[in-house]
N, CA, C and O of each residue as an XYZ file, in Angstrom:
776
protein
N     117.624    350.666    106.516
C     118.704    350.352    106.158
C     119.317    349.674    106.236
O     119.425    349.124    107.332
N     120.223    349.205    105.005
C     120.720    348.084    104.288
C     122.021    348.142    105.202
O     122.355    349.083    105.922
N     122.792    346.734    104.987
C     123.769    346.051    105.505
C     124.603    345.972    104.418
O     124.470    344.875    103.874
N     125.483    346.744    103.822
C     126.305    346.539    102.921
C     127.943    345.693    102.979
O     128.875    346.094    103.676
N     127.985    344.661    102.220
C     129.935    344.156    102.564
C     130.441    344.543    101.567
O     130.048    344.140    100.471
N     131.678    345.633    101.732
C     132.332    345.821    101.065
C     133.359    344.929    100.759
O     133.844    344.409    101.763
N     133.928    344.527     99.519
C     135.014    343.536     98.966
C     135.764    344.523     98.211
O     135.395    345.155     97.221
N     136.938    344.563     98.861
C     137.744    345.760     98.124
C     138.871    344.743     97.692
O     139.088    343.814     98.469
N     139.669    344.831     96.435
C     140.272    344.300     95.366
C     140.791    345.379     94.350
O     140.314    346.514     94.315
N     141.827    344.937     93.505
C     142.055    345.206     92.670
C     141.863    344.846     91.518
O     142.320    345.467     90.558
N     140.793    343.238     91.363
C     140.634    342.726     90.605
C     140.987    342.619     89.210
O     140.426    342.983     88.177
N     141.953    342.085     89.431
C     143.098    342.128     88.038
C     143.146    340.362     87.598
O     144.015    339.565     87.952
N     142.449    340.196     87.100
C     141.176    340.336     86.719
C     140.137    339.597     87.741
O     140.288    338.458     88.183
N     139.179    340.375     87.990
C     137.987    339.274     88.765
C     137.848    337.923     88.093
O     137.781    337.715     86.882
N     137.818    337.138     88.970
C     137.372    335.658     88.748
C     136.271    334.683     89.912
O     135.760    335.059     90.967
N     136.184    333.340     89.214
C     135.247    332.555     89.937
C     135.538    332.950     91.421
O     134.515    333.299     92.010
N     136.621    332.980     92.133
C     136.828    332.990     93.397
C     135.979    334.105     94.202
O     135.252    334.120     95.195
N     136.428    334.975     93.304
C     135.773    336.550     93.754
C     134.400    336.203     94.141
O     134.078    336.016     95.314
N     133.314    336.090     92.800
C     131.778    335.678     92.709
C     131.528    334.718     93.635
O     130.634    335.108     94.385
N     132.089    333.175     94.033
C     131.386    332.851     95.073
C     131.699    333.068     96.286
O     130.972    332.639     97.182
N     132.563    333.606     96.492
C     132.859    334.389     98.257
C     131.188    335.850     98.008
O     130.117    335.908     98.613
N     131.510    336.357     97.369
C     130.683    337.327     97.235
C     129.042    336.756     97.077
O     128.211    337.458     97.653
N     128.532    335.568     96.358
C     127.660    335.048     96.454
C     127.395    334.123     97.799
O     126.237    333.753     97.989
N     128.061    333.872     98.410
C     128.098    333.127     99.871
C     128.017    334.528    101.137
O     127.338    334.389    102.155
N     128.679    335.602    100.902
C     128.357    336.503    101.866
C     126.761    336.868    101.778
O     126.151    336.843    102.847
N     125.945    337.248    100.435
C     125.120    337.942    100.055
C     123.729    337.174    100.579
O     122.637    337.575    100.981
N     124.595    335.309    100.279
C     122.889    334.760    100.467
C     123.033    334.247    102.130
O     121.965    334.028    102.701
N     124.091    334.083    102.782
C     125.022    333.424    103.430
C     124.629    333.713    105.171
O     124.273    333.045    106.142
N     124.969    335.234    104.823
C     124.812    336.280    105.773
C     123.805    337.310    105.954
O     122.794    337.446    105.264
N     124.196    338.082    107.021
C     122.678    339.425    107.106
C     123.136    340.275    106.331
O     122.642    341.343    106.691
N     123.900    340.467    105.333
C     124.570    341.399    104.036
C     123.124    341.688    103.079
O     122.600    340.705    102.556
N     122.741    342.544    102.951
C     121.679    342.787    102.104
C     122.722    343.140    100.607
O     122.149    342.474     99.745
N     123.432    343.552    100.204
C     124.361    343.642     98.979
C     125.997    343.472     99.448
O     126.533    343.538    100.553
N     126.430    343.267     98.334
C     127.648    343.587     98.164
C     128.630    344.405     97.218
O     128.721    343.974     96.069
N     129.181    345.237     97.464
C     129.547    346.236     96.641
C     130.909    345.530     96.142
O     131.151    344.443     96.667
N     131.520    345.854     95.508
C     132.941    345.233     94.871
C     133.547    346.757     94.701
O     133.306    347.405     93.682
N     134.354    347.280     95.777
C     135.145    348.475     95.205
C     136.627    348.774     94.472
O     137.576    349.358     94.995
N     136.585    348.412     93.598
C     138.131    348.128     92.407
C     139.205    349.659     93.346
O     139.056    350.844     93.646
N     139.885    348.933     93.419
C     141.379    349.232     94.386
C     142.164    349.541     93.378
O     142.722    348.680     92.697
N     142.366    351.696     93.046
C     143.526    351.740     91.954
C     144.947    351.186     92.321
O     145.586    350.380     91.645
N     145.376    351.821     93.639
C     146.542    351.345     94.073
C     146.678    351.031     95.331
O     146.665    351.960     96.139
N     146.902    349.154     95.994
C     146.975    349.129     97.021
C     147.993    349.525     97.493
O     148.989    349.620     96.777
N     148.024    349.835     98.707
C     149.298    350.526     99.176
C     150.624    349.589     99.902
O     151.728    350.031    100.218
N     150.119    348.166    100.045
C     150.980    347.256    100.032
C     151.855    346.859     98.619
O     152.968    346.406     98.353
N     150.637    347.321     97.879
C     151.409    346.749     95.807
C     151.800    347.643     95.304
O     151.752    347.546     94.078
N     152.305    348.794     95.773
C     153.099    349.920     95.132
C     153.935    349.367     93.955
O     154.263    349.993     92.947
N     154.167    348.329     94.204
C     155.232    348.225     92.839
C     154.606    347.215     91.570
O     154.992    346.988     90.423
N     153.393    346.718     92.427
C     152.667    346.224     91.080
C     152.117    346.912     90.142
O     151.555    347.967     90.435
N     152.153    346.561     89.123
C     151.625    347.191     87.716
C     150.413    346.498     87.473
O     150.527    345.291     87.257
N     148.788    347.206     87.454
C     147.712    346.508     87.274
C     147.340    347.211     85.545
O     148.039    347.965     84.868
N     146.154    346.682     85.274
C     145.523    347.119     83.911
C     144.729    348.070     84.740
O     144.254    348.043     85.875
N     144.771    349.117     83.524
C     144.251    350.703     83.766
C     142.446    350.253     84.526
O     141.624    349.340     84.458
N     142.655    351.823     85.326
C     140.906    351.210     86.027
C     139.556    350.881     85.201
O     138.521    350.313     85.549
N     140.050    351.580     83.705
C     138.396    351.137     83.030
C     138.529    350.159     82.488
O     137.627    350.112     81.651
N     139.401    348.889     82.408
C     139.694    347.828     82.229
C     139.181    346.840     83.051
O     138.581    345.818     82.720
N     139.578    347.384     84.552
C     139.195    346.115     85.377
C     137.809    346.454     85.690
O     136.988    345.580     85.967
N     137.424    348.146     85.642
C     135.992    347.950     85.807
C     135.042    347.650     84.448
O     133.835    347.649     84.686
N     135.259    347.510     83.685
C     134.384    346.979     82.309
C     134.496    345.077     83.184
O     133.470    344.615     83.685
N     135.614    344.387     83.206
C     135.498    343.179     83.471
C     135.027    343.070     84.653
O     134.939    341.917     85.073
N     134.626    344.069     85.464
C     133.776    343.345     86.653
C     132.259    343.889     86.263
O     131.323    343.174     86.623
N     131.996    344.978     85.627
C     130.495    344.895     84.851
C     130.430    343.487     84.283
O     129.314    342.971     84.352
N     131.091    342.991     83.910
C     130.566    342.064     82.648
C     130.190    341.231     83.504
O     129.012    340.874     83.476
N     131.553    340.418     85.009
C     130.885    339.651     85.612
C     129.634    339.469     86.595
O     129.000    338.443     86.843
N     129.441    341.003     87.168
C     128.063    340.746     87.711
C     127.062    341.164     86.792
O     126.316    341.831     87.509
N     126.532    341.180     85.505
C     125.704    341.118     84.734
C     124.470    340.217     85.222
O     123.279    340.401     84.970
N     124.970    339.347     85.872
C     123.110    338.096     86.248
C     123.273    338.380     87.817
O     122.682    337.617     88.581
N     124.006    339.386     88.326
C     123.787    339.030     89.719
C     123.434    340.441     90.399
O     124.295    341.312     90.519
N     122.316    340.582     90.768
C     121.231    341.369     91.178
C     121.751    342.330     92.235
O     121.599    343.545     92.356
N     122.601    341.171     93.178
C     122.709    342.030     94.997
C     124.259    342.209     95.036
O     124.822    342.712     96.008
N     124.979    341.728     93.816
C     126.197    342.409     94.080
C     126.937    343.567     92.865
O     127.224    343.266     91.707
N     127.145    345.027     93.563
C     127.383    345.782     92.455
C     128.364    346.238     92.247
O     129.177    345.363     92.546
N     128.984    347.258     91.842
C     130.542    347.722     91.561
C     130.732    349.556     92.307
O     130.010    350.466     91.898
N     131.713    349.755     93.306
C     131.972    350.687     93.616
C     133.256    351.571     93.072
O     134.411    351.157     92.970
N     132.878    352.600     92.819
C     134.398    353.184     91.732
C     134.688    354.389     93.123
O     135.265    355.399     92.721
N     134.445    354.392     94.268
C     134.572    355.766     94.844
C     135.954    355.460     95.024
O     136.532    356.435     94.544
N     136.800    354.666     95.440
C     138.444    355.005     95.237
C     138.791    355.641     94.198
O     139.506    356.549     94.622
N     138.706    355.737     92.845
C     138.846    355.775     91.694
C     139.333    357.657     91.816
O     140.269    358.247     91.277
N     138.272    358.159     92.725
C     138.853    359.982     92.900
C     139.511    360.175     93.847
O     140.397    361.029     93.808
N     139.251    359.394     95.036
C     140.438    359.267     96.523
C     141.889    359.395     95.942
O     142.221    358.866     94.882
N     142.702    360.124     96.709
C     144.580    360.405     96.642
C     145.337    358.706     96.504
O     145.468    358.174     97.606
N     145.654    358.151     95.719
C     146.880    357.032     95.888
C     147.909    357.086     96.220
O     148.656    357.984     95.829
N     148.394    355.884     97.277
C     147.618    354.839     97.292
C     146.191    354.600     98.310
O     145.973    355.359     99.254
N     145.574    353.822     98.081
C     144.299    353.987     98.761
C     144.124    353.455    100.042
O     144.258    352.231    100.024
N     143.867    353.931    101.187
C     143.301    353.497    102.836
C     142.495    352.913    102.384
O     141.996    353.015    101.263
N     142.352    352.474    102.913
C     140.629    351.890    103.372
C     139.958    352.986    104.205
O     138.902    353.539    103.898
N     140.772    353.260    105.410
C     140.357    354.290    106.527
C     139.046    355.590    105.644
O     137.872    355.887    105.865
N     139.881    355.941    104.833
C     139.630    357.415    103.694
C     138.122    356.690    103.246
O     137.108    357.357    103.454
N     137.985    355.275    102.609
C     137.038    355.254    101.779
C     136.053    354.668    102.505
O     134.886    354.722    102.117
N     136.374    354.100    103.536
C     135.146    354.021    104.463
C     134.529    355.381    105.040
O     133.346    355.312    105.370
N     135.193    356.631    105.206
C     135.172    357.705    105.552
C     134.254    358.140    104.552
O     133.139    358.386    105.013
N     134.348    358.266    103.638
C     133.711    358.581    102.615
C     132.580    357.978    101.766
O     131.928    358.674    100.987
N     132.332    356.438    101.968
C     131.344    356.021    101.953
C     130.451    356.548    103.306
O     129.340    357.078    103.292
N     130.884    356.384    103.898
C     130.020    356.724    105.111
C     129.387    358.222    105.151
O     128.247    358.374    105.589
N     130.021    359.133    104.766
C     129.643    360.617    104.060
C     128.375    360.366    103.319
O     127.263    360.793    103.632
N     128.673    359.640    102.327
C     127.974    359.389    100.932
C     126.555    358.889    100.932
O     125.532    359.403    100.479
N     126.793    357.575    101.655
C     125.201    357.038    102.218
C     125.429    356.725    103.731
O     126.032    355.861    104.368
N     124.539    358.013    104.063
C     124.385    357.670    105.526
C     123.519    356.491    106.172
O     123.569    355.857    107.226
N     122.590    356.502    104.883
C     121.485    355.176    105.136
C     122.187    353.900    105.401
O     121.446    353.069    105.926
N     123.306    353.532    105.207
C     123.905    352.306    105.212
C     124.706    351.982    105.793
O     125.653    352.748    105.976
N     124.694    350.646    106.372
C     125.486    350.283    107.321
C     126.803    349.773    106.966
O     126.457    348.603    107.127
N     128.314    349.644    106.536
C     128.999    349.088    106.060
C     130.012    348.333    106.834
O     130.600    348.646    107.869
N     130.096    347.082    105.973
C     131.111    345.608    106.671
C     132.389    345.427    105.977
O     132.358    345.248    104.759
N     133.266    345.445    106.463
C     134.678    344.872    105.333
C     134.600    343.597    105.446
O     134.408    342.996    106.503
N     134.783    342.987    104.084
C     134.558    341.538    103.915
C     136.219    341.408    103.913
O     136.741    342.034    102.991
N     136.900    340.878    104.570
C     138.546    340.364    104.295
C     139.089    338.883    104.035
O     138.296    337.954    104.189
N     140.407    338.623    103.648
C     140.455    337.312    104.027
C     141.063    337.208    105.029
O     141.485    338.278    105.465
N     141.414    335.866    105.900
C     142.147    335.526    107.251
C     143.629    336.107    106.621
O     143.995    336.852    107.530
N     144.536    336.163    105.702
C     145.609    336.528    105.103
C     145.711    337.757    105.846
O     146.582    338.099    106.646
N     144.565    338.436    105.411
C     144.553    340.387    105.959
C     144.943    340.159    107.384
O     145.939    340.699    107.865
N     144.150    339.348    108.071
C     144.416    339.968    109.348
C     145.618    339.859    110.435
O     145.729    340.268    111.591
N     146.630    338.994    109.400
C     147.653    338.735    109.797
C     148.700    340.071    109.763
O     149.920    339.913    109.822
N     148.116    341.299    109.667
C     149.086    342.133    109.588
C     148.358    343.347    109.266
O     148.793    344.386    108.770
N     146.990    343.001    109.687
C     146.135    344.383    109.800
C     146.695    345.240    110.703
O     146.989    346.320    110.192
N     146.980    345.126    112.023
C     147.404    346.044    112.336
C     148.599    346.946    112.095
O     149.322    347.514    112.913
N     148.625    346.938    110.872
C     149.921    347.845    109.913
C     149.051    348.850    108.663
O     149.512    349.739    107.947
N     147.866    348.392    108.733
C     146.999    349.217    107.580
C     146.520    350.762    108.952
O     146.068    350.820    110.096
N     146.932    351.628    108.006
C     146.457    353.191    108.502
C     145.012    353.319    109.604
O     143.794    353.426    109.460
N     145.797    353.251    110.519
C     143.974    353.692    111.693
C     143.473    352.004    111.654
O     142.290    352.057    111.991
N     143.636    351.341    111.537
C     143.240    350.116    111.653
C     142.396    350.108    113.113
O     141.242    349.678    113.111
N     143.037    350.619    114.413
C     141.841    350.751    115.537
C     140.870    351.295    115.213
O     139.836    350.693    115.500
N     140.736    352.508    114.558
C     139.744    353.693    114.305
C     138.493    352.723    113.384
O     137.288    352.937    113.518
N     139.171    351.454    112.287
C     138.431    350.663    111.146
C     137.616    350.033    112.410
O     136.392    350.019    112.542
N     138.452    349.593    113.173
C     137.628    348.398    113.794
C     136.612    348.415    114.830
O     135.720    347.605    115.085
N     137.027    349.800    115.515
C     136.355    350.627    116.432
C     134.395    351.175    115.868
O     133.344    351.072    116.501
N     134.696    351.768    114.354
C     133.461    351.671    113.509
C     132.463    350.847    112.619
O     131.282    350.829    112.274
N     133.640    350.182    112.457
C     133.090    349.325    111.514
C     133.105    348.118    112.252
O     133.790    347.949    113.261
N     131.696    346.554    111.312
C     132.096    345.156    111.589
C     133.394    344.506    110.373
O     133.621    345.371    109.528
N     133.783    343.907    110.272
C     134.449    342.686    109.307
C     134.334    341.413    109.892
O     134.511    340.818    110.955
N     133.870    341.220    108.451
C     133.622    339.488    108.078
C     134.648    338.816    107.929
O     134.906    339.031    106.745
N     135.656    337.942    108.421
C     136.445    337.162    107.658
C     136.322    335.918    107.000
O     135.986    334.941    107.670
N     136.569    335.789    105.649
C     136.735    334.748    104.955
C     138.005    333.791    105.023
O     139.131    334.288    104.981
N     137.770    332.050    105.157
C     138.550    331.476    105.135
C     140.466    331.408    104.314
O     140.348    330.631    103.366
N     141.594    331.783    104.360
C     142.701    331.848    103.624
C     143.588    331.173    104.125
O     143.886    331.471    105.282
N     144.305    330.074    103.488
C     145.482    329.847    104.193
C     146.627    330.677    104.260
O     147.086    331.456    103.424
N     147.115    330.296    105.709
C     148.248    331.352    105.577
C     148.891    330.708    106.632
O     148.298    330.017    107.461
N     150.520    330.992    106.617
C     151.163    330.256    107.692
C     152.007    330.776    109.028
O     152.889    330.350    109.773
N     151.126    332.049    108.855
C     151.546    333.069    109.580
C     150.277    333.237    110.900
O     149.069    333.011    110.820
N     151.064    333.699    112.036
C     149.950    333.158    112.748
C     148.847    334.600    113.237
O     149.381    335.709    113.276
N     147.760    334.508    113.488
C     146.632    335.445    113.221
C     146.846    336.270    114.784
O     146.452    335.532    115.687
N     147.286    337.395    115.215
C     147.231    337.855    116.672
C     145.916    337.857    117.077
O     144.886    338.201    116.497
N     146.173    337.332    118.373
C     144.806    337.019    119.102
C     144.030    337.972    119.341
O     142.852    337.788    119.035
N     144.479    339.529    120.066
C     143.626    340.502    119.913
C     142.639    340.446    118.421
O     141.791    341.334    118.511
N     142.526    339.793    117.302
C     141.960    340.027    116.349
C     141.140    338.883    116.527
O     139.917    338.908    116.386
N     142.045    337.512    116.949
C     141.075    336.335    116.585
C     139.651    336.748    117.726
O     138.637    336.068    117.568
N     139.641    337.324    118.304
C     138.585    337.341    119.549
C     138.223    338.733    119.569
O     137.906    339.148    120.683
N     138.181    339.742    118.416
C     137.365    341.056    118.494
C     135.786    340.870    118.583
O     135.127    339.997    118.019
N     135.351    341.830    119.373
C     133.834    341.945    118.957
C     133.237    342.339    117.771
O     132.090    342.072    117.416
N     134.284    343.155    117.021
C     134.048    343.417    115.897
C     134.644    342.875    114.184
O     134.791    343.251    113.022
N     134.815    341.739    115.117
C     135.297    340.778    113.817
C     134.838    339.441    113.934
O     135.187    338.672    114.830
N     133.725    339.069    112.634
C     132.913    337.640    112.676
C     133.922    336.728    111.302
O     134.215    336.965    110.131
N     134.208    335.497    112.405
C     135.028    334.692    111.490
C     133.822    333.848    110.706
O     133.007    333.573    111.587
N     133.384    333.349    109.504
C     132.592    332.934    108.968
C     133.312    331.551    108.347
O     134.472    331.164    108.490
N     132.311    331.010    107.680
C     132.194    329.739    107.211
C     132.511    329.571    105.353
O     132.656    328.555    104.672
N     132.525    330.641    105.077
C     132.596    331.130    103.573
C     133.572    329.977    103.104
O     134.439    329.452    103.802
N     133.250    329.668    101.720
C     134.527    328.321    100.880
C     135.641    329.107    101.001
O     135.688    330.334    100.924
N     136.513    328.353    101.190
C     137.825    328.785    100.880
C     138.028    328.476     99.724
O     137.819    327.437     99.099
N     138.594    329.760     99.366
C     139.274    329.639     97.605
C     140.663    329.691     97.244
O     141.346    330.665     97.562
N     141.129    328.731     96.613
C     142.477    328.712     96.742
C     142.789    329.392     95.030
O     143.231    328.679     94.128
N     142.593    330.264     94.924
C     142.668    331.119     93.599
C     142.872    332.380     93.764
O     142.478    333.109     94.675
N     143.994    332.805     92.145
C     144.639    334.242     92.524
C     144.345    334.385     91.317
O     144.376    333.535     90.428
N     143.939    335.882     91.240
C     144.100    336.765     89.838
C     145.595    336.652     89.650
O     145.623    336.367     88.453
N     146.893    336.688     90.052
C     147.897    336.112     89.442
C     148.585    335.218     88.961
O     149.718    335.236     88.480
N     147.435    333.967     89.189
C     147.711    332.515     88.888
C     147.006    332.652     87.441
O     147.353    331.977     86.472
N     145.814    333.759     87.419
C     145.292    333.995     85.339
C     146.177    334.088     85.245
O     146.907    333.151     84.923
N     146.655    335.476     85.515
C     147.736    336.821     84.403
C     148.923    335.823     84.312
O     149.351    335.729     83.162
N     149.600    335.013     85.279
C     150.547    333.698     84.637
C     150.357    332.945     83.479
O     151.071    332.818     82.484
N     149.222    332.442     83.788
C     148.520    331.225     82.721
C     148.802    331.234     81.264
O     149.335    330.554     80.387
N     147.764    333.077     81.579
C     147.585    333.710     80.105
C     148.905    334.062     79.525
O     148.956    333.744     78.336
N     149.973    334.606     79.967
C     151.054    334.748     79.504
C     151.822    334.151     78.916
O     152.563    334.649     78.069
N     151.801    332.674     79.323
C     152.387    331.233     79.661
C     151.413    330.674     78.465
O     151.834    329.606     78.021
N     150.488    331.033     77.984
C     149.565    330.177     76.746
C     148.744    329.178     77.431
O     148.236    328.283     76.756
N     148.551    329.231     78.741
C     147.696    328.236     79.402
C     145.931    328.355     78.817
O     145.677    329.425     78.264
N     144.966    327.516     78.900
C     143.898    327.441     79.042
C     143.392    327.738     80.163
O     142.988    326.762     80.796
N     143.229    329.016     80.781
C     142.591    329.616     82.444
C     141.379    329.808     82.001
O     141.034    330.493     82.964
N     140.189    329.767     81.169
C     139.046    330.278     80.651
C     138.339    329.784     81.582
O     137.339    330.469     81.801
N     138.491    328.392     82.571
C     137.271    327.701     83.112
C     137.551    328.532     84.779
O     136.703    328.287     85.637
N     138.359    329.181     85.038
C     138.191    330.070     86.204
C     137.754    331.190     86.247
O     137.931    331.736     87.336
N     137.167    331.861     85.386
C     136.606    333.571     85.514
C     135.710    333.440     84.368
O     135.754    332.795     83.320
N     134.632    334.505     85.056
C     133.053    334.164     83.657
C     133.577    334.300     82.199
O     134.466    335.029     81.760
N     132.740    333.350     81.541
C     132.814    333.294     79.714
C     133.077    335.190     79.475
O     134.051    335.629     78.864
N     132.054    336.028     80.061
C     132.304    336.969     79.202
C     133.198    337.469     79.333
O     133.769    337.981     78.370
N     133.890    337.552     81.088
C     135.146    338.227     81.044
C     136.280    337.502     80.257
O     137.231    338.191     79.886
N     136.261    336.284     79.994
C     137.497    335.742     79.541
C     137.616    336.036     77.865
O     138.687    336.040     77.259
N     136.266    336.282     77.244
C     136.142    336.474     75.763
C     136.976    337.760     75.821
O     138.036    337.788     75.196
N     136.465    339.117     76.716
C     136.893    340.293     76.995
C     138.435    340.541     77.013
O     139.116    341.483     76.608
N     138.768    339.263     77.679
C     140.357    339.445     78.284
C     141.130    339.158     76.971
O     142.272    339.580     76.784
N     140.472    338.451     76.115
C     141.072    337.707     74.517
C     140.839    338.305     74.060
O     141.882    338.803     73.637
N     139.876    338.926     73.611
C     139.807    340.335     72.289
C     140.271    341.205     72.398
O     140.367    342.016     71.477
N     140.889    341.441     73.926
C     142.066    342.970     73.751
C     142.791    342.507     74.202
O     143.402    343.065     75.114
N     143.122    341.112     73.747
C     144.568    341.309     74.244
C     145.664    341.614     75.982
O     146.865    341.863     76.088
N     144.839    341.486     76.820
C     145.004    342.001     77.916
C     146.300    341.741     78.744
O     147.066    342.589     79.202
N     146.382    340.317     78.841
C     147.637    339.935     79.130
C     148.563    339.257     78.936
O     149.208    338.409     79.552
N     148.577    340.042     77.349
C     150.040    339.125     76.407
C     150.719    339.199     76.892
O     150.875    339.674     78.017
N     151.548    338.624     76.011
C     152.975    338.373     76.320
C     153.963    339.708     76.341
O     155.162    339.585     76.589
């Protein structure tokens, strides 16, 4: 039985920080593979317009070309939107009964994790590995000491996809923040043009 880490995100665009975190989890924990679950519509960001699924999928494919234990999951492309993690987990568990799934979440997600749909069900059925993120709010005590939540020593990445999108729109060179193949694809297709 393989233990799979699920790294959820819109990946709009995927960047070096995502790859650094995924590599840490695949090399420094008990996870066999990391699956990048590309989310069409985050319930907490329903006003945010993302690149089309196909474009974000193309970028993630390019980013993972040389990483054999980092994979892509498009499971959410076929689920109703907005995408709720509990529905995705149920579908994956059903599709891959031979795997154990673990959620990879930033510490910032834990602040309002109790607002997630059926969060208590998620925690009773799945482990959550949390990576550090700068937060101003306090993480609730029940999450800090929960038996199914593991706080990791993953690198603290202070980089966001929105920084990259803004940088491109402002004409800045942010090419060092994402894989070269992804940067070339973005520029060739003018994906975040003004």
